[in-house]
C-alpha positions, 0 to 999 in steps of 0.5 A: 908100612903101607899095610899099617897105613891102610889099617890106620885109615880103616880105624879112623872111619870106625867113628864109634869105636875110635876111643877103644882103639886109642890105647892099642894103635898109638902104642903099636905105631910107636913100637914099629916106627923108626925114631926119626919118623915116629911122630909123623907116623903116629900122627898119621893115625890121628889124621885118619881119625879126623878124616873119618870123623869128617866123612862120618859128619858128611854122611850123617848130613847127607843121610838126613836129607833121605826121606821115607825113614831110610836116612838113619838106617843108611847112616848106621848101615854104612858104619858096618862096612869099615868095621868089617874091613877093620876086622879083616885088617887086624887079622893080617897086621903083624905083631910088633918086634917088642911084643914077639920078643917079650913072648919068647919068639926071638927069631920071628921078632928079628924077622919082623924087625928086618921087614919093617926097617928094610935092612938086614943088619938090625943087631944093635936095635935087636939087642936093645929090645932083648935087654928091654924085654929082659927088664920087662919080664922081671916086673910082675905087676906093671901097674904097681911098678908104674908107681915107683919113683923112677916111673913118676916123671912119665906118669905125671907127664901122661896124666897132665897131658890128658887132663890139659887136652880136655881142659883146652875146651875142645870137646865143649866146642865139638859137642856144642858147635851147632848150638854155638853157630846158631846163637851167633846168628846163623840159620838152622841149615848153616849150623848143620855145617858147623861139624863139617867146618870144624872137622875140616880144620882138624884135618888141616891141623893134623896134616901140619902136625905130620909135617912138623912133629919130627922137624920142629919137635913136640914142644914147639908145636905144643907151645905155639898151639897153646898161644894160639888157643889162648888168643882164640879164647880171649877173643871170643870172650871179649866179643861175646862179653860185648854182645851180652851188653846189647839188646840184640839176640845175635851178633852182626855179620862182621862179628859173627864171621870173626867168632867163626874165624877164632873158633876155626883158629882154635880147632886148627891149632888144637889139631896140630898140637894138643890133639895128636901130640898128647897121645903121641908123647904118652905112647913113647915115653914109657919103658917096655915094662910099664908101657901097656899099663901106662897107655891104659892109664892114659886112656882112662884119664882121658876118658874120665876128663872127657866125661867130666867136661861133657857133664859139666859144660852146660851148667858151667855155660849157664853160670859163667856165660861168655866167661866159660871161654876165659875159664878154659883160657886160664887152663891153656895158659897153665898148660903153656907153662907146664910144657915150657918148664916140665915137658922134655923134648922126645923128638928122634929119641929111640924108645929104649933110650928114653930114660938115659937121653931124656929123663936123666938129662932133664933139670927137674925129672932127673932127680927121680931117676937118680934117687931111685937108682941109688936106692936099688941094689947094684945090677938092677935098673939103669946104672 
């Protein structure tokens, strides 16, 4: 397990490549982790991503002070070091038992399962993986199967989680935090620290999430994070709204500090809720036969809405001004209701039992599972 942790650390430092790894790494960790610590281990990757981003910002800030035209060369060159280590690490990390069993390597898959569980008796879990693999091999087109009625709950949850994650407003703050800090009255040197400040808040948030994800549960963190982000949005909207009625071009020191506190509160709450948990939940709710396709959809939807927000934010800021934070606050309120009524708890549930334990028991989603099973011939799917 320590090898996996080092692999995640190397992944995190490769800042420029991190989005490409979003598909494989959460999926890998969800498959190898025991269900009781699946959340914590998966979020460990997110923690290391935030640490890597923070280190990258610190390196960029430090290299900007290097004279003689060597600053950007130093920053770019250092990025090659973790990339090389990541390549080496990828060569020694073992495949997951699910992957080995699905490719017919049963003995090797069982050996890896014993190794990562630390016990010799893994027969019950091994038999579950065999059954899941048999079901998965019957599926010829995973993407087409993903659209079947029985898989719609997972697909809908995944799409909306990624949509809501981007419409929290986090990327708007990350992309334009230096400008925001300057507008709030900080000097140009102070604005360079904005990425470090918000990055530190993300690291603290990820640490909190690691501790609470498998204790308090996913839903509690998502709901609490939504409330805290909503309060931050409303607070910033009120302060900036009052500021625009004055003739001064910057806030007074007290108000500026309050806005920074609200921004840090927002980033921290995102760091322990919607930041890591949107990826975690998406990686653990799909059955084996659609898991890879589902994770592909997850990354694709996330990247699409990241692009939309990045392209639209400046225009929205010019038209809505301080109302931009209220705009995102509305979506935060909607996603609070979405989690409250439609998102089931997945804490501690083995991935292979997710359909029976989670979706069949949910007041709304169970109708999709039951109706689909009624339409299938006997002997197929879940009885």
